[in-house]
N, C-alpha and C positions, 0 to 999 in steps of 0.2 A: 891582379898579376897581368904582367906584359904576357899576350897568347904566345911568341915568341921566345917566352925566359930560357933561356939555356939551360939554366936550373934547373927549370923543369920537368918531371922526367914526362916519356914517347909511354903514351898508354898500349900494349899489341894485345889486341884480343884472340883467344887462341892460344895465346903463347904458350902453350906445351903440344899445342901440335903442327902437324908437319911444317909448315910453313912459317907458323907463329914462332916456333922453339928456334930455328935458323935465323929468323928477322931480329929476335934477343941476341941471340950471341954474337948476330956483326955489331949490332947498337953497342951491345958490352965491350966487346975490342974496340970501338971510337972512341970509349968513355962518355956514351951518352947514360947520363940517368933512366931507366928503364921501370916501368910497372906494369905484369904480370898481370892479365885480365882469364881467370878463370875460375872453376868453382871450389880446387882446392890450393888458392891464392890467398897467401892472408887475409888481403880481402878481396871475399870472394866476388865474385861476378858470373850471371848465369841468364843465360838470354829466351827463361823459360820464366825467370823471375825479378820483371821490372824494378821491382824497391833495391835492386841490388847497382843499375846503373850508376845514380847519380855520383853516392860513394867512390863508387871507382875512376870517375872521370874527374871527380874533382881535385883540382890543382895540376891536371897535365897542360902539354903543350900542342902534343898531333898524337893521333892514333891511326893504328890498323887496324881494321875493320873485315876480320875473319868469321863468316859466319858458317856456324856447323847443325845440320851436318850441309847443307848446300844451301843457294841462293833459290832453288827452284823447288824446294816442298813451300806448298801452301805456307800463306802466312809469311812468308818470309822479309817481304816488300814492305810489310805493316813494320812488323819487329822492328827491324833496322832500320826504317823511316821514321820507327815512336826515339830509337837510341839516338838519332842523331841530331832530332829536337831538343833531347836531353842533352848531348857535347853542346850543342850551340849555346845552347839555354844557360849554359858551366859555362858561356868565355871559350871555348873549342873550338877553331875552325877551322883547324890543320887535320885533314882525314885521309888516308890512302886504304880502297876499296881493295878486297881483292872479290877479280867477279869470275866468271868463266863464259868459255869462249862458245858459241852457238846455243847458248840455253836463252829464250825469251824472257823467264821471266828474271835472268842475271841480267840481263839489258832493262828492265823495266827498273831496278836497284837505281843500275848504272844513272838512268836519269833521275831518277826523285835526289841521288845526290848533288846532281849535276846541279841542278832546280835549286836547291835548298837553304845555297849562301856558303855553303864551304868554300874553304882554296881545298876543293881537292883535286887527289890524282886514281886514275885506275887501273890497277892492271889488271885485264883479263886473258885468262892464264887457260891453255888446252890439255889435254889430261899429263898427267904425271909421270914421272918415269917411275916415283919410290912410289905408288901404287902398285908396284912388282915385288916390295920388300917390306912396306911399311903398312898393308892393311892384307886383307883376306885373299889378296893374290898367293899371296908371299907360304900361306898355310897349301892352296895349290897346287904351287911351283914344286912345291916338297915330298909332293905324293906321284911328281913325275910325270901329271896331266893338266892340263890350266884348261878349262873347259866351260865355254861362254856361248852364247847367243851374237856373237860379232860374225864377220863372214870376212870378205877382201877390203872392206874398208877399212882405209888410211889412215893414219889421224900425227899429226904432227907433232908427239910426245914431247912435253919439257921437263927441263931439269928444276927441281925447287929452291937446289940454290942458287940458278939463276933468277928465280921468281923472289929469295928471301935479296939478292942483290938486288935489285931490283924496288924493293918494296923501303930498304934501308937506305939508300938514297933518295928515295920520294919523300920519307918523310925527316930528313936532314938537311935537303938543298931544296930552296924553294924552286928553283929552276923548274924544276916537275909540275908544280902545280898547273891546275889546269890540263893536263894531257893526259889521253888516255893509251896507256903502251899497251899493245894485243901479243902476245908473246907467247912463242913457240918456237922448238927445237928446229937442227938448220935440213933435217928432214923429216921426209912421210913413212911409215912403216904402219904393217897391219898389226895386229896383235899375235899372228903367228908368225911374220920374223920378229917380230920382238922377244918373243920365247923362245926362239928358234938363236937370237944373240945373246941371251940368258943361259940359255942350254950350253954353247958355245962357251963363254967364257967361264963358266963355272964347270965343264968337260962334267958334266950331269948327261945322265939320259932325262931330258923333257922333251914333251910332245904339249901341241896344242890342237883342242877339238875343239870344232863349233859343234853347236846342240839347240833345238828346237827353243825359245823362248819358255814355253808352258813347260819343257822340263825342269830349266835351271828355276822359274821360279817354282817349283815342285818341291826341287833340290834343297831350296833355300826356306819355306816351310816347315819342310821334313827336320832340318838344323833349327830350326827357332827362330829366325829370324822375324822381328819384326813387322807385321802388316804394312806400317809406314817405312820401312828402312826397305824392304822388298820393290813398292810404288815405286821409289827414287831410284835406288840398282837400275830397275828396268826401264825406269826412262830413261837411266844416262846410257844404256848398251842399246837401247831398239830406235831413239828419239837422236837424241843428240849424234849418237855415233852411225848419225846413216850416209853422211858421208862429208855432209853440210861444211864440216874444219878441214877437210881436205886440200890443204894449201898449207906453208908456212910464211910465215912475215918475218915483218925485220926489228920489230918491237923493242927483242932486248938488244942488238946493235944502236935504238934511236935512242935509248936510257943509258946505257951503260958504254958504247963506244968499242967496243969490244963481240965479235959472232956468242951462240948461244953454245952452251957446250952440245955433247953428241950422246947418243943412247950408246954407244959400244965403251966409250970412257968410264958412265957412270955402268953398266954390265962388268966393266973388268971392276975396278974398284970394291963394287958391290962383293961380287962374287968373294973378295980377299978376307970380308967381314966371317963368312961361314953361314951368312942367314940363308940360302939357300943349300942347306945339307943334303935334300933328296933322303925321304925316308926309302925309297924303292932303289932294291939296287939293280932294277932293268926292266923292262917294259917289255909286256905281252905283245 
């Protein structure tokens, strides 16, 4: 099979996740054949079960690689590297990697992919807008208070819709081969400012409070969060969010020829969904 045969499907790993489901949607809208890589798919894919990899890869022409839970977790580099080798052995060279900005481990995975012989594109992303509406932070917002071990550090939050646009373009247009797109939103915001923006858009009483990392760790332990996930969250909050990413880039405009979406627009459209119901009527 010609690896660029347009009748062959594009494999989207994490095809039901925040970025993957949006990449799938865009590809389908373009009329592209798609294969979803997930544990629940008709042809199951599991990062922890290497025996599932080759059957899912077979017959595809390009792959979107989104590693769960994060490229920063121990063993991710080897796991993704082994997967890339599996894909290359199957004749699939076109690969688009979702990477993390400011994560040394993620950059090691990028270098592995670049050196692998794949026709690669890397989308190195900042913290997602949708972390406030599609993860545990939505639960915190709905209590009326977001308490995190993060101070005034600024982050150029990125809309997952922009990431999906870039990834879908890279999967279907060879002009993006060999490109690394570092994608951010158009402005820097602290977590306090982001929460204030959500409060304004939803017209709900929501406040932000900085707490010690030890207190946050204790709260996660009390909630029964697995130890490996606690370690990852604390790493992201206390190491990656140390100011190293406090600058914006033009990755979205490089890839798409347009500016990235703004946080205020995300907050407005998301508030209309009712996801931020906010259970408390008022704050003490």
